[in-house]
C-alpha positions in Angstrom: 29.2 -17.0 5.9 26.6 -15.0 7.8 26.6 -12.4 5.0 26.1 -15.1 2.3 23.3 -16.8 4.4 21.7 -13.4 5.0 21.5 -12.3 1.5 20.5 -15.8 0.3 17.7 -16.0 2.8 16.3 -12.7 1.7 16.5 -13.6 -2.0 14.9 -17.0 -1.4 12.1 -15.4 0.6 11.4 -12.8 -2.0 11.4 -15.3 -4.9 9.1 -17.7 -3.2 6.4 -15.1 -2.3 6.6 -13.3 -5.7 6.4 -16.5 -7.7 3.6 -17.7 -5.3 5.4 -20.9 -4.4 4.7 -20.3 -0.8 2.3 -17.9 1.0 4.0 -15.0 2.8 3.2 -16.6 6.2 4.8 -19.9 5.4 7.7 -18.2 3.7 8.3 -16.0 6.7 8.4 -19.0 9.0 10.1 -21.7 6.8 12.8 -19.8 5.1 14.3 -18.1 8.2 14.1 -21.2 10.2 16.1 -23.2 7.6 18.8 -20.5 7.1 18.9 -19.8 10.9 19.8 -23.5 11.5 22.4 -23.4 8.8 23.8 -20.2 10.6 24.3 -22.3 13.7 21.3 -21.0 15.7 20.6 -24.5 17.0 17.9 -24.8 19.7 18.5 -21.1 20.5 16.5 -20.1 17.4 13.3 -20.5 19.5 14.4 -17.9 22.0 15.4 -15.6 19.2 11.9 -15.8 17.7 10.2 -15.4 21.0 12.2 -12.3 21.9 11.3 -10.8 18.5 7.7 -11.8 18.9 7.2 -9.9 22.2 7.6 -6.6 20.4 4.9 -7.7 17.9 2.0 -8.5 20.2 0.7 -5.0 20.5 0.9 -4.5 16.8 -1.0 -7.7 16.3 -3.7 -6.5 18.7 -3.9 -3.2 16.9 -4.4 -4.8 13.5 -6.9 -7.4 14.7 -9.2 -4.9 16.4 -8.8 -2.3 13.6 -9.9 -4.9 11.0 -13.0 -5.8 13.2 -13.9 -2.1 13.6 -13.6 -0.9 10.1 -15.0 -4.1 8.6 -18.0 -3.6 10.9 -18.4 0.0 9.8 -18.3 -1.0 6.2 -21.0 -3.7 6.9 -23.3 -1.3 8.6 -23.1 1.2 5.7 -21.1 4.0 7.3 -19.0 4.6 4.2 -21.7 4.3 1.6 -22.5 8.0 1.5 -18.7 8.8 1.4 -18.4 6.4 -1.7 -21.3 8.2 -3.4 -19.8 11.6 -2.6 -16.3 10.5 -4.0 -18.0 9.1 -7.1 -19.8 12.4 -7.7 -16.5 14.2 -7.5 -14.4 11.8 -9.4 -16.9 10.3 -11.7 -16.7 6.7 -12.7 -13.4 7.2 -14.6 -10.8 4.7 -13.2 -8.0 7.1 -14.0 -9.6 9.8 -11.8 -10.4 7.3 -9.1 -6.8 6.1 -8.9 -5.5 9.6 -8.9 -8.0 10.5 -6.2 -6.7 7.5 -4.1 -3.2 8.9 -4.3 -4.2 12.4 -3.3 -6.3 11.0 -0.4 -3.5 8.7 0.8 -1.0 11.6 0.6 -3.2 13.9 2.5 -4.0 11.5 5.3 -0.3 10.6 5.5 0.2 14.1 7.0 -0.5 12.5 10.4 2.7 10.5 10.1 1.0 7.1 10.9 0.9 4.5 8.2 -1.8 2.4 9.8 -4.2 5.3 10.0 -3.5 6.2 6.4 -4.2 2.8 5.1 -7.2 2.2 7.2 -8.9 5.5 6.1 -7.9 5.2 2.5 -9.0 1.6 2.2 -12.3 2.2 4.0 -13.1 5.1 1.7 -11.7 3.8 -1.6 -12.0 -0.1 -1.6 -15.8 0.0 -2.0 -15.4 2.4 -5.0 -12.9 -0.1 -6.6 -15.2 -3.0 -6.0 -18.1 -1.1 -7.4 -16.3 -0.3 -10.6 -14.7 -3.7 -10.8 -11.3 -2.2 -10.5 -8.3 -4.2 -9.1 -7.7 -3.7 -5.4 -4.0 -4.3 -6.1 -3.9 -0.9 -7.8 -5.4 0.6 -4.6 -2.7 -0.9 -2.4 0.0 0.1 -4.8 -1.0 3.7 -5.0 -1.6 4.0 -1.3 1.8 2.5 -0.6 3.5 4.8 -3.1 1.9 7.9 -1.5 2.5 6.9 2.2 6.0 5.8 1.6 6.9 9.1 -0.1 5.3 11.1 2.7 7.2 9.0 5.3 10.1 11.4 5.3 8.1 14.1 7.3 9.9 14.9 10.4 7.1 13.4 12.6 7.0 10.2 10.6 9.9 8.6 12.3 12.8 7.9 9.8 13.9 11.6 9.6 13.9 11.9 13.4 15.9 8.7 13.7 18.5 9.9 11.2 18.8 13.2 12.9 19.1 11.6 16.3 21.6 9.0 15.2 23.9 11.7 13.7 23.2 14.3 16.4 21.9 17.0 14.2 18.7 19.1 14.2 15.7 17.4 12.4 14.9 20.6 10.6 18.3 20.6 9.1 17.6 17.2 7.6 14.1 17.8 6.4 13.8 21.3 5.1 16.4 21.0 2.3 14.6 17.8 1.2 11.3 19.5 0.6 12.0 19.8 -3.2 12.7 16.0 -3.2 9.5 15.4 -1.4 7.6 17.4 -3.9 9.3 15.6 -6.8 8.5 12.3 -5.3 4.8 13.2 -5.0 4.7 14.3 -8.6 6.1 10.9 -9.7 3.5 9.2 -7.4 0.7 11.1 -9.0 2.1 10.4 -12.5 2.2 6.6 -11.6 -1.4 6.8 -10.3 -2.7 8.4 -13.4 -0.9 5.8 -15.7 -2.3 3.0 -13.5 -5.7 4.5 -13.8 -5.4 4.6 -17.6 -4.3 0.9 -17.6 -7.4 0.0 -15.4 -9.6 2.0 -17.8 -8.3 -0.1 -20.7 -8.5 -3.3 -18.8 -12.1 -2.8 -17.9 -13.1 -2.2 -21.4 -11.8 -5.7 -22.2 -12.8 -7.6 -19.0 -16.1 -5.9 -18.3 -17.7 -5.3 -21.7 -21.2 -5.1 -20.2 -20.1 -1.8 -18.6 -17.2 -0.5 -20.4 -17.3 -2.2 -23.8 -18.1 -0.3 -27.0 -18.6 -1.4 -30.6 -15.5 -2.0 -32.7 -16.2 0.8 -35.0 -16.1 3.4 -32.3 -13.2 5.6 -32.7 -10.2 5.0 -30.4 -11.6 1.7 -29.0 -11.0 -2.0 -29.9 -13.8 -4.3 -30.6 -14.6 -7.5 -28.8 -12.2 -10.4 -29.3 -15.0 -12.7 -30.6 -15.0 -11.5 -34.1 -15.7 -7.8 -33.3 -19.0 -8.2 -31.6 -19.9 -5.4 -29.2 -21.2 -5.8 -25.8 -24.9 -6.6 -26.1 -24.6 -7.0 -29.9 -24.5 -9.9 -32.3 -21.6 -11.2 -34.2 -20.3 -8.2 -36.0 -17.2 -8.2 -38.3 -14.0 -6.2 -38.4 -15.7 -3.7 -40.7 -18.5 -3.0 -38.2 -21.2 -4.6 -40.1 -22.9 -6.2 -37.1 -25.4 -4.5 -34.7 -24.3 -2.6 -31.6 -25.9 -2.2 -28.1 -28.7 -0.1 -29.5 -29.3 -2.1 -32.6 -27.9 0.6 -34.9 -26.1 -0.6 -38.1 -22.4 -0.4 -37.7 -22.7 -0.8 -33.9 -22.4 2.9 -33.0 -24.9 3.9 -30.3 -25.3 7.7 -29.9 -24.5 9.1 -26.5 -27.2 10.8 -24.5 -25.2 14.1 -24.4 -24.5 13.9 -28.1 -20.9 12.8 -27.8 -19.6 10.4 -30.3 -20.4 6.8 -29.3 -16.8 5.8 -29.0 -15.6 8.8 -27.1 -14.4 8.4 -23.4 -17.3 10.6 -22.4 -19.8 8.2 -23.9 -18.2 5.2 -22.4 -17.9 6.7 -18.9 -21.5 7.9 -19.1 -22.7 4.4 -20.1 -20.7 3.0 -17.2 -22.2 5.5 -14.8 -25.8 4.8 -16.0 -25.3 1.0 -15.8 -23.7 1.2 -12.3 -26.3 3.5 -10.9 -29.3 1.9 -12.4 -28.5 -1.8 -12.0 -26.0 -1.8 -9.1 -23.6 -3.7 -11.3 -20.7 -5.1 -9.4 -22.3 -4.5 -5.9 -24.1 -7.8 -5.3 -22.3 -10.1 -2.9 -19.7 -7.4 -2.1 -19.2 -5.1 0.9 -21.5 -2.6 -0.8 -24.4 -4.9 -1.6 -27.4 -2.5 -1.1 -29.5 -5.3 0.2 -27.1 -6.6 2.8 -28.8 -7.5 6.0 -26.1 -5.8 8.1 -27.1 -2.2 7.0 -28.0 0.0 10.0 -29.2 3.3 8.4 -30.9 4.5 11.7 -27.5 4.2 13.5 -25.5 6.2 10.9 -24.9 9.3 13.0 -24.0 7.2 16.1 -21.4 5.3 14.0 -20.1 8.4 12.4 -19.6 10.1 15.9 -18.0 7.0 17.2 -15.6 6.8 14.3 -14.7 10.4 14.5 -14.0 10.0 18.3 -11.8 6.9 17.5 -9.9 8.9 14.9 -9.4 11.9 17.2 -8.1 9.7 20.0 -5.9 7.8 17.6 -4.2 10.9 16.1 -3.9 12.5 19.5 -2.0 9.4 20.6 -3.2 9.8 24.2 -4.2 6.2 24.7 -2.4 3.1 23.3 -3.8 2.5 19.8 -4.6 -1.2 20.4 -6.9 -0.3 23.3 -8.6 2.5 21.4 -9.7 0.0 18.7 -10.6 -2.7 21.3 -13.0 -0.3 23.0 -14.3 1.1 19.6 -14.9 -2.4 18.3 -16.7 -3.5 21.5 -19.0 -0.5 21.6 -19.7 -0.7 17.8 -20.6 -4.4 18.1 -22.8 -3.9 21.2 -24.8 -1.0 19.7 -25.2 -2.2 16.1 -25.7 -5.9 17.0 -27.1 -6.2 20.5 -27.9 -9.9 20.0 -25.0 -12.2 21.0 -25.7 -14.4 18.0 -25.3 -11.4 15.7 -22.1 -10.3 17.5 -20.5 -13.8 17.0 -21.6 -13.7 13.3 -19.8 -10.5 12.8 -16.6 -11.7 14.4 -16.8 -14.9 12.2 -17.4 -12.8 9.1 -14.1 -10.9 9.6 -12.1 -13.9 10.8 -10.4 -14.6 7.5 -8.9 -11.1 7.4 -7.9 -11.2 11.0 -6.2 -14.6 10.7 -4.4 -13.5 7.5 -2.8 -10.3 9.0 -2.2 -11.5 12.6 -0.6 -14.6 11.4 1.7 -12.6 9.1 2.7 -10.2 11.9 3.6 -13.1 14.1 5.4 -15.0 11.3 7.4 -11.8 10.6 8.9 -12.3 14.0 10.7 -15.4 12.8 12.5 -13.4 10.1 13.4 -10.5 12.3 14.5 -12.8 15.2 16.7 -14.9 13.0 18.3 -11.8 11.3 19.1 -10.2 14.6 19.7 -13.3 16.8 22.2 -14.9 14.4 24.1 -11.7 13.8 23.2 -11.6 10.0 22.1 -7.9 10.2 25.3 -6.8 11.7 27.5 -8.9 9.4 25.6 -7.7 6.3 26.0 -4.1 7.3 29.7 -4.5 8.1 30.3 -6.2 4.8 28.6 -3.5 2.8 30.7 -0.8 4.5 33.9 -2.7 3.9 33.4 -3.4 0.1 33.0 0.4 -0.6 36.3 1.3 -2.3 38.1 4.4 -1.1 37.8 6.0 -4.5 34.0 6.1 -4.0 34.4 7.9 -0.6 33.4 11.4 -1.9 30.1 9.7 -3.2 29.3 8.2 0.2 26.0 10.2 0.4 24.9 8.8 -2.9 25.9 5.4 -2.0 24.0 5.6 1.3 20.9 6.7 -0.6 21.1 3.8 -2.9 21.9 1.3 0.0 18.9 2.6 2.0 16.6 1.2 -0.6 17.3 -2.5 -0.1 18.6 -2.2 3.4 15.5 -0.5 5.0 13.4 -3.0 3.3 15.1 -6.0 4.9 15.8 -4.5 8.4 13.9 -2.2 10.7 14.5 1.6 10.5 16.0 1.4 14.0 18.5 -1.1 12.9 19.5 0.9 9.8 19.5 4.4 11.3 21.1 3.5 14.6 23.3 0.7 13.5 24.3 1.2 9.9 24.1 5.0 9.2 26.5 6.1 11.9 29.2 3.8 10.5 28.6 5.0 7.0 28.5 8.7 8.2 31.9 8.2 10.0 33.4 6.8 7.0 32.0 9.7 4.8 33.5 12.3 7.2 36.9 11.3 6.0 36.0 12.4 2.5 34.4 15.7 3.4 30.8 14.5 3.3 28.8 16.1 6.1 26.5 14.3 8.6 23.5 16.3 7.3 24.1 15.2 3.7 24.3 11.6 4.9 21.1 11.9 6.9 19.2 13.4 4.0 20.4 10.7 1.6 19.4 8.0 4.1 15.8 8.9 4.1 15.3 8.6 0.3 14.8 4.9 0.6 11.6 5.3 2.6 9.1 4.7 -0.3 10.7 1.3 -0.8 11.0 0.7 3.0 7.3 1.0 3.5 6.5 -2.0 1.3 8.5 -4.4 3.5 6.7 -7.4 5.0 8.4 -6.3 8.2 6.2 -3.2 8.3 2.9 -3.9 10.1 1.1 -1.1 8.3 1.6 -2.8 4.9 0.4 -6.0 6.2 -2.7 -4.2 7.3 -3.2 -2.6 4.0 -3.0 -5.8 1.9 -5.3 -7.5 4.4 -8.0 -4.9 4.4 -7.9 -4.9 0.6 -7.8 -8.7 0.4 -4.7 -8.5 -1.8 -1.9 -11.0 -2.0 1.4 -9.5 -0.7 3.3 -11.0 -3.6 0.9 -9.3 -6.1 1.3 -6.0 -4.3 5.1 -6.3 -4.5 5.1 -7.0 -8.2 3.3 -3.9 -8.8 4.7 -1.6 -6.3 8.4 -2.4 -5.8 9.9 -1.2 -9.0 7.8 2.0 -8.8 9.0 2.8 -5.3 12.6 2.2 -6.4 12.0 4.9 -9.1 10.6 7.3 -6.7 13.5 6.8 -4.3 16.0 7.3 -7.0 14.2 10.5 -8.2 14.2 11.9 -4.7 17.9 11.1 -4.3 18.6 12.8 -7.7 16.6 15.9 -6.9 18.5 16.1 -3.6 21.7 16.1 -5.5 20.6 18.7 -8.0 19.3 21.1 -5.3 22.5 20.6 -3.1 20.6 19.1 -0.3 22.8 16.0 -0.7 26.4 16.9 -1.3 29.5 15.2 -2.8 32.8 15.5 -1.0 
């Protein structure tokens, strides 16, 4: 019964948030409560949730003050020069911007901390996405893909847990998986490029004032209203109307001599319009006329941010306290008037409430799963249903199971509770512990998208993206990456068959 209730609860939760029947916060509270009562939790369900919530308080504090700090730094203009630098390097081509996002997220992920990766990636890239009218969901998807793939680094956590649980050296687990890691990153960059191309095509249709070109331009579609180009008048399918420049046929020559319909011409036009008119910046975090800009304090804010990042990476002081102090100093220096300090806190209140409430609500799900014994029952059932004929393939089975199981339970629960049982079973069929450990970490790209992972809640909150929208775009892609990493591990011999 607990097994059925556990899987049913997870299924109902996912359906409700992905179909947007409930917000993630409500789904995290209501669904586990209902299923927990059916599981016989009774009045004890309150204690289950409270015990789980105790471990969430420091995470909630970290996310709250990190949002305040980086929201403040965006408001005062710290990242404006960085945005301009990125655009100079990447141009205004959405494909390059999305690929650059993946590269940046993968590089920052080397520190092994998901929250840091998402904070820095979002702070650097979100203004660029807003400026180019790109979808922030693409940003969260690509950042999640890159960070999830890099999460198998030895200092990231899961690899160390797997090695510890099976009492083997962490290097014996990670080093043979390097080809799988490389293959996973290649798939991440491929997905990023394809998503960028999709964004480029979407923007041509949804932002014709920037990206639109006449219908007669080679390789591009005309406007849906009878073929009229952006800025032109009702042309026909044959291109008889007037284009942006008033030229017959609607083909406006590019400044650099490129054909009007070429990608170069379109991107040059976008660059010119965005630079000259500030299209897409008004009423956004990058509004050049926003009253919160503090250009005279740029170097102070930069030094403070570098100091915060150094302390954060060094991990010498608890991270929540680092951001508490950083946010307090930043507010005091940039907004010395009490009224302005209050206004800044209120300005970021929606993001704070969204992420902190989700963290606390997640305690209901984790508390019910653990307190009712659903997690243990589900794990034991999965082990029992594996037929003996599949014994030699236990490493492959473990890799596949790690995809959903690490999504719905913590890494600690999976690596210290489930993996040892699976490994002991595999030993009877000649499958080594190292093979099992390597296979078990291939599900990490999928794991990182779980609503039980605080870092992903921070990512979607900073980008102001709905968790359900993020899941619809990212989950199947992370599943592909996990399977590719598992497949490469098999091909290279890192993951063996008994």
